[in-house]
KEZA-747219 format. One record per residue (C-alpha): residue number from 0; x, z, y. Coordinates in steps of 0.1 Angstrom, whole numbers, always signed. Example, Ala and Ser with C-alpha at 12.3 -4.5 7.8 and 13.67 -1.06 7.14 Angstrom:
! KEZA-747219
NODE   n    xx    zz    yy
NODE   0  +123   +78   -45
NODE   1  +137   +71   -11
***
This chain:
! KEZA-747219
NODE   n    xx    zz    yy
NODE   0  -220  +701  +416
NODE   1  -201  +675  +396
NODE   2  -217  +641  +388
NODE   3  -208  +621  +357
NODE   4  -207  +584  +362
NODE   5  -219  +566  +331
NODE   6  -205  +532  +323
NODE   7  -231  +507  +318
NODE   8  -228  +488  +285
NODE   9  -241  +454  +274
NODE  10  -277  +452  +266
NODE  11  -287  +434  +234
NODE  12  -300  +405  +253
NODE  13  -267  +401  +273
NODE  14  -247  +402  +240
NODE  15  -269  +376  +225
NODE  16  -265  +354  +255
NODE  17  -227  +357  +253
NODE  18  -228  +348  +216
NODE  19  -250  +318  +223
NODE  20  -226  +306  +250
NODE  21  -196  +310  +227
NODE  22  -214  +292  +199
NODE  23  -223  +263  +223
NODE  24  -187  +260  +235
NODE  25  -175  +259  +199
NODE  26  -200  +233  +190
NODE  27  -188  +212  +219
NODE  28  -151  +217  +212
NODE  29  -150  +213  +174
NODE  30  -158  +176  +173
NODE  31  -132  +170  +200
NODE  32  -106  +189  +180
NODE  33  -116  +170  +149
NODE  34  -112  +137  +167
NODE  35   -79  +148  +181
NODE  36   -66  +157  +146
NODE  37   -77  +123  +133
NODE  38   -60  +105  +162
NODE  39   -28  +125  +154
NODE  40   -29  +115  +118
NODE  41   -34   +79  +127
NODE  42    -4   +81  +151
NODE  43   +17   +95  +122
NODE  44    +6   +66  +100
NODE  45   +16   +41  +127
NODE  46   +50   +58  +131
NODE  47   +56   +57   +93
NODE  48   +48   +20   +94
NODE  49   +71   +14  +124
NODE  50   +99   +31  +104
NODE  51   +93    +6   +76
NODE  52   +95   -22  +101
NODE  53  +129   -10  +114
NODE  54  +141    -6   +78
NODE  55  +128   -41   +69
NODE  56  +148   -57   +98
NODE  57  +179   -37   +88
NODE  58  +176   -48   +51
NODE  59  +172   -84   +61
NODE  60  +202   -83   +85
NODE  61  +224   -69   +56
NODE  62  +210   -91   +29
NODE  63  +211  -127   +41
NODE  64  +176  -125   +58
NODE  65  +159  -115   +25
NODE  66  +125   -98   +27
NODE  67  +129   -64   +10
NODE  68  +118   -63   -26
NODE  69  +130   -57   -61
NODE  70  +161   -78   -67
NODE  71  +171   -73  -104
NODE  72  +169  -105  -125
NODE  73  +166  -108  -163
NODE  74  +198  -118  -180
NODE  75  +220  -104  -153
NODE  76  +239   -71  -151
NODE  77  +229   -54  -118
NODE  78  +252   -30  -100
NODE  79  +242    +5  -107
NODE  80  +256   +37  -122
NODE  81  +227   +37  -147
NODE  82  +245   +16  -173
NODE  83  +217   +18  -199
NODE  84  +192    +3  -174
NODE  85  +217   -24  -163
NODE  86  +222   -34  -200
NODE  87  +185   -35  -206
NODE  88  +181   -58  -177
NODE  89  +208   -81  -190
NODE  90  +190   -82  -223
NODE  91  +157   -94  -209
NODE  92  +146  -130  -213
NODE  93  +125  -152  -188
NODE  94   +88  -151  -184
NODE  95   +76  -115  -181
NODE  96  +113  -104  -180
NODE  97  +112  -109  -142
NODE  98   +85   -82  -138
NODE  99  +102   -60  -163
NODE 100  +135   -62  -145
NODE 101  +117   -49  -114
NODE 102  +102   -21  -135
NODE 103  +138   -11  -146
NODE 104  +150   -13  -110
NODE 105  +121   +10  -100
NODE 106  +132   +36  -125
NODE 107  +169   +31  -114
NODE 108  +161   +39   -78
NODE 109  +138   +69   -86
NODE 110  +163   +85  -111
NODE 111  +192   +82   -85
NODE 112  +172   +94   -56
NODE 113  +153  +122   -74
NODE 114  +172  +141  -100
NODE 115  +150  +154  -128
NODE 116  +157  +156  -165
NODE 117  +122  +143  -172
NODE 118  +131  +110  -154
NODE 119  +160  +100  -176
NODE 120  +175   +66  -166
NODE 121  +168   +51  -200
NODE 122  +147   +20  -208
NODE 123  +123   +42  -228
NODE 124  +113   +60  -195
NODE 125  +103   +28  -178
NODE 126   +65   +23  -174
NODE 127   +48    -4  -195
NODE 128   +22   -29  -184
NODE 129   +29   -22  -148
NODE 130   +35   -44  -117
NODE 131   +57   -25   -93
NODE 132   +56   -49   -63
NODE 133   +24   -38   -47
NODE 134   +27    +0   -43
NODE 135   +64    +6   -50
NODE 136   +82   -21   -30
NODE 137   +91    +7    -5
NODE 138  +115   +22   -30
NODE 139  +139    -7   -21
NODE 140  +138    +5   +15
NODE 141  +142   +41    +6
NODE 142  +173   +32   -14
NODE 143  +186    +9   +14
NODE 144  +185   +37   +40
NODE 145  +198   +63   +15
NODE 146  +167   +85   +16
NODE 147  +159  +112   -10
NODE 148  +127  +109   -29
NODE 149   +99  +115   -28
NODE 150   +97  +103    +8
NODE 151   +72  +114   +34
NODE 152   +76   +81   +52
NODE 153   +56   +62   +26
NODE 154   +26   +85   +26
NODE 155    -4   +87   +50
NODE 156    -9  +122   +63
NODE 157   -46  +117   +53
NODE 158   -38  +107   +17
NODE 159   -48  +139    -1
NODE 160   -36  +129   -36
NODE 161    -1  +117   -27
NODE 162    +5  +146    -3
NODE 163    -5  +170   -31
NODE 164   +18  +152   -56
NODE 165   +48  +154   -32
NODE 166   +43  +190   -24
NODE 167   +37  +199   -61
NODE 168   +59  +173   -78
NODE 169   +72  +197  -105
NODE 170   +36  +206  -114
NODE 171   +27  +169  -114
NODE 172   +56  +158  -136
NODE 173   +48  +187  -160
NODE 174   +13  +173  -167
NODE 175    +4  +142  -147
NODE 176   -27  +135  -167
NODE 177   -43  +169  -157
NODE 178   -32  +170  -121
NODE 179   -59  +182   -97
NODE 180   -55  +147   -82
NODE 181   -56  +125  -113
NODE 182   -40   +90  -107
NODE 183   -62   +59  -112
NODE 184   -52   +53  -148
NODE 185   -67   +58  -182
NODE 186   -32   +63  -196
NODE 187   -24   +96  -212
NODE 188   +13   +95  -217
NODE 189   +40  +106  -193
NODE 190   +58   +73  -194
NODE 191   +29   +55  -177
NODE 192   +19   +82  -153
NODE 193   +51   +97  -137
NODE 194   +55   +67  -113
NODE 195   +24   +76   -93
NODE 196   +42  +106   -77
NODE 197   +65   +80   -61
NODE 198   +38   +55   -50
NODE 199   +29   +46   -14
NODE 200    -3   +48    +6
NODE 201    +8   +16   +21
NODE 202    +3   -17    +2
NODE 203   +22   -49    +6
NODE 204    +9   -85    +5
NODE 205   +19  -108   -23
NODE 206   +35  -134    -1
NODE 207   +62  -109    +8
NODE 208   +77  -113   -26
NODE 209   +61  -145   -40
NODE 210   +55  -181   -26
NODE 211   +28  -187    -1
NODE 212    +9  -212   -24
NODE 213   +11  -222   -61
NODE 214    -9  -240   -88
NODE 215   -21  -228  -122
NODE 216   -15  -264  -135
NODE 217   +19  -266  -152
NODE 218   +20  -303  -145
NODE 219   +22  -297  -107
NODE 220   +54  -293   -88
NODE 221   +41  -260   -75
NODE 222   +48  -230   -97
NODE 223   +21  -203  -101
NODE 224   +24  -176   -75
NODE 225   +14  -139   -74
NODE 226   -24  -134   -69
NODE 227   -50  -108   -71
NODE 228   -74  -110  -101
NODE 229  -110  -115   -92
NODE 230  -121   -87  -116
NODE 231  -107   -56   -99
NODE 232   -90   -43   -68
NODE 233   -62   -29   -90
NODE 234   -53   -60  -110
NODE 235   -27   -88  -101
NODE 236   -12  -117  -120
NODE 237   +24  -126  -115
NODE 238   +42  -160  -121
NODE 239   +62  -165  -153
NODE 240   +85  -192  -139
NODE 241  +121  -182  -133
NODE 242  +134  -178   -98
NODE 243  +100  -174   -81
NODE 244   +97  -137   -73
NODE 245  +118  -120   -47
NODE 246  +131  -151   -29
NODE 247  +113  -148    +5
NODE 248  +131  -147   +38
NODE 249  +120  -130   +70
NODE 250  +127  -163   +89
NODE 251   +98  -179   +69
NODE 252   +73  -158   +88
NODE 253   +57  -183  +112
NODE 254   +37  -158  +133
NODE 255   +55  -124  +130
NODE 256   +33  -107  +156
NODE 257    +1  -119  +138
NODE 258   +10  -115  +102
NODE 259    +5   -82   +83
NODE 260   +35   -68   +63
NODE 261   +20   -35   +51
NODE 262   -13   -18   +54
NODE 263   -31   +13   +42
NODE 264   -54    +4   +13
NODE 265   -80   +29   +25
NODE 266   -96   +39   +58
NODE 267   -90   +76   +57
NODE 268  -102   +87   +92
NODE 269  -133   +68  +103
NODE 270  -158   +84   +79
NODE 271  -165  +116   +61
NODE 272  -151  +100   +29
NODE 273  -123   +75   +26
NODE 274  -134   +39   +24
NODE 275  -116    +9    +8
NODE 276   -99   -13   +34
NODE 277  -117   -44   +23
NODE 278  -151   -34   +37
NODE 279  -156   -49   +71
NODE 280  -165   -15   +86
NODE 281  -130    -2   +77
NODE 282  -102    +3  +102
NODE 283   -67    +9   +88
NODE 284   -31   +12  +101
NODE 285   -12   -20   +96
NODE 286   +24   -31  +102
NODE 287   +32   -66  +115
NODE 288   +63   -85  +107
NODE 289   +76   -82  +143
NODE 290   +78   -45  +137
NODE 291   +48   -33  +157
NODE 292   +20   -13  +141
NODE 293   -16    -8  +151
NODE 294   -49    +6  +138
NODE 295   -70   -26  +131
NODE 296  -106   -32  +121
NODE 297  -108   -53   +89
NODE 298  -137   -74  +104
NODE 299  -113   -86  +132
NODE 300   -89  -102  +107
NODE 301   -91  -138   +93
NODE 302  -104  -144   +58
NODE 303   -77  -150   +31
NODE 304   -78  -173    +2
NODE 305   -66  -176   -34
NODE 306   -30  -187   -31
NODE 307   -31  -207   -63
NODE 308   -62  -225   -51
NODE 309   -55  -230   -13
NODE 310   -80  -258    -9
NODE 311  -109  -234   -17
NODE 312  -126  -230   +16
NODE 313   -99  -249   +34
NODE 314  -124  -268   +56
NODE 315  -144  -236   +63
NODE 316  -117  -209   +70
NODE 317  -143  -187   +88
NODE 318  -163  -183   +56
NODE 319  -154  -157   +29
NODE 320  -151  -181    +0
NODE 321  -126  -160   -20
NODE 322  -142  -128   -34
NODE 323  -129  -102   -58
NODE 324  -147   -71   -73
NODE 325  -142   -37   -59
NODE 326  -149   -14   -88
NODE 327  -154   +24   -92
NODE 328  -140   +25  -127
NODE 329  -118   +55  -119
NODE 330  -146   +76  -104
NODE 331  -122  +105   -98
NODE 332  -100   +83   -76
NODE 333  -125   +63   -55
NODE 334  -144   +80   -27
NODE 335  -175   +99   -35
NODE 336  -206   +77   -31
NODE 337  -186   +44   -33
NODE 338  -204   +16   -50
NODE 339  -192   -16   -67
NODE 340  -192   -46   -44
NODE 341  -178   -81   -39
NODE 342  -149   -80   -14
NODE 343  -135  -110    +6
NODE 344   -98  -116    +7
NODE 345   -83  -107   +40
NODE 346   -46   -99   +49
NODE 347   -39   -89   +13
NODE 348   -39  -126    +5
NODE 349   -33  -143   +38
NODE 350   -42  -180   +40
NODE 351    -9  -198   +36
NODE 352   +10  -165   +31
NODE 353   +40  -160   +54
NODE 354   +30  -191   +74
NODE 355    -5  -177   +81
NODE 356   -22  -156  +107
NODE 357   -41  -124  +101
NODE 358   -50  -111  +135
NODE 359   -50  -126  +170
NODE 360   -55  -162  +163
NODE 361   -74  -188  +142
NODE 362   -64  -191  +105
NODE 363   -39  -217   +97
NODE 364   -54  -246   +78
NODE 365   -33  -272   +60
NODE 366   -59  -294   +43
NODE 367   -35  -322   +35
NODE 368   -12  -299   +16
NODE 369   -42  -282    -1
NODE 370   -53  -316   -15
NODE 371   -18  -323   -28
NODE 372   -18  -290   -47
NODE 373   -53  -292   -60
***
């Protein structure tokens, strides 16, 4: 007689137990994988910033110790193959001409490093009412190292908008106003919007291209220097005096391992939504002037001050005396759930600029000089 041996299958209970175990393992592993991905993105940020540090040192070595920034000056003919832009720069007068010269140089670099008929190197393509120093200073570095644009080096891997613009730059330039990631602007014309596709996630402090301190009083020996406006995180005022912008030297940095050169303007990894760097719970990648980069908590940095009013809070440097307004005017740009708030100045306006300390030491206080200026 033959016997048929039956294979025993899983019972329903056993199957449910296996599924439960798998689900438990997934629930344990997913947060770890998420954390690992966030750490990887932060490491990429820090590497991007270190590359900027290397390029900054190279630029200084080849340009008489100059801190990299826009170098075109009104009334002068710069060296470029874009003759129309060079002539437009030569035709500029003083005052706002210094900022406009930088705007022309911005277009010059982009049009040489990214060939596109829509970005014609003509003065009419240059953006209006625009300060290029804060989010576009990196273009000077890109040009210095001969890099094609747009550059991945200038964008955080966690910056959804700028990553989208780079990967879909033709689509963006076709209709920047209606991009799925609309830039933080109410402008509607191409002239004022194309630039955002070449902006950086990493912001630069004003003392990198403008004097450490200044005075709004024209009777003083100290010219006005670049400064945030108290009304919004997007607004800056620039000096109108000649030969003020773009004259900083790397040797002027007193504490290079403690002074921030570049930083991401948003914490993109600590929370479910991005958070503006100025909140004390934020932690952002920063580059220091000695070339090292680190992920630093904003609350661990020293408070800054208004560079045109350095005596404000000079006797109490551990108090947040200088405050500006974080606004959610561009609701499509700011993180969901973000609320307006007063934000202290930190390393975006370091106390005493290139001579100051942001992390790893007490803030530099020069009360005597403060009293002379104010």
